[in-house]
C-alpha positions, 0 to 999 in steps of 0.5 A: 500499499503506497503513501497515497492510498494509506488510510488516515491513522486516526480514522483507522483507530476510530479516534479524533486527532486530539485523542489522548494516549489513553484513548488511543490505547483503548481504541487499539485494544478494542480493535485488537479483540475484534480483528486479531487473527487468532480470534477472527478468521473472516477474510480481510481480518488479517490485513485489517489487523496489520493496518490497525497495528501500523496506525497504533505503532505511530500514534502511540509514539509521541515523536512519530505522532508529531511527525505524522501530524505534520507531514502525514504519510509523506515524510520528507526523505522517506520515499521508496529510494531514500533508504530510511523509514521514518517510523521504523517499520521495515527495511534492511539493516546492513550495520546491525553487527556493528550495533551489536558489537558496540552497544550490546543490542540485538540485530534487526530481524533477529527475534528472540522470545523472552523466557519466563521471568523470575519473581522479585526477591523479598527481605524480611527483618527478624528480631531475636533475643540474645539467647535465641541467636546463641543456641538457635531457634525456630520462629514463625514469620508472616509476610505478604508476597505475590502469588499465582492467581488461583482464578486464572492460573497465572495467565491473566485472562478471564477463565474461558478465554486465553491471552493472545500474541501482542500485536505491537511486538509480534510476541517478542516482548521487544520494540525495535526502532531504526535510527538514521545514524548508521541505520542502527536499531535500538531495542526496548521492552514493549510498552503494550505487553510489558515484555511478556509477548502477550496481551489479555483481551479480557482480563481476569476479574480477580487479578485484573490481568496481572496474573498475580495476587498479594497473599499473606504467607506464614512459615517457620524459619529455622535459625542456626545457633551462633548467628550474629547481627545482620546475618542473612538466611536465604530461603529459596522460592519464597519471594514474589512469583514472576509475571506470567510465570511460575518462577518464584524469587527468594526470601532473605531473612535479615537478623537483628539481635537484641542486646543482653542486660550484662553479656556482650558478644565479641565474635564467638566469645562472650564478655561479662564484668564481674564486681567483687569487693576489696576483701574478695580481691585481697584474700581470694574467694570462690564466687558464682558467675552467670553464664548462658547455661546457669551459674558457674563457680569461679575461684578468684586468686588472692591479690586480683586486681581490676581489669584482670580476666578469667576464662571459662572454656566452651561457655561462649557462642557456638561456631557456625558450620563447624563444631565447638564453641568460644569461651566466656571471658570474666573481667574483674572489677573491684568495688571500693565501698562508698559507705562504711560502718564505724567498725568497718572504718576502724578495721580499714584504718588499722589495715591501712597502717600496716600496708605500704603505699605505692606510688603510681607507676606508668608500668602498672597503668599500662598493665591494667589497660593491657589486661583489658585489651587482652580480655576484649581481644583488641 
């Protein structure tokens, strides 16, 4: 059909020249349902359908529509010998290999059907107590995800009807537009079918043609012992389902650990500060130390100073993916009494007269802070 015999594109779609993009799309969809070759077997339906598709190709693109409104079918330089199709609807592409090499596009004429797309991954933040992170736990979580529509089976079409091949991209999911620069072709996702290659003449009443519905999902998550803050657990195929596919994304459970009132974790070791009085530090004593599994008896040697540490073996955090546990490190803090009875004051005064006073020493200070650093592993 030559430019002189072509029908006006607005007339083909049955819209006014000032029609909005939405009006053009609605008219096109209405005509597709009527003339698509998969549903209309009458003579002339196929050629009518091609005419409708060509009109929509131009009027749905703002730049092409502006050129058409100005020049109609007779675009300057667009004759049969010009070597340039202003609307990008046909013609050879001798430089397609160059485009593929330098721009990563697909050559004109090489149609590639897109496969089913996997759904999106989801993230869930799970809060755990200090003990749950150390020993492991099983937690039930609730979250929303996109699941395959149970009414249409995920294809988006009303039961009793079927999706049809997209007329704009001919089922490829891609739109190819030719440029005057080296006759290169740019490839973009089809805006009519969203890259799926199909359109839905009669959308499913449940999912409105999406093929997916948002549903509440409940499941139990097993947390291994020894996890730490910001650890992630990947649960395969528990994310969103892909559009027009049965491929699910993954669910990533990110862990947040609540702090403990007196335990502090350092790697696989657990740190605790133990307060003792002056007499216990000077004379030595046996004291009870809290651990995550109950109280343990710790022997304090005579003359223990603030900052000294004791190690309880295998009382720390289990190692992930291997046997064994870290240790619990007990850091001593000698408490000086703030209030004394008369008898206590007299006893300390008598004791003070029998003790030698030592001057502060930089070596002693370094020893104190060194013990703190050793205990904390810094």
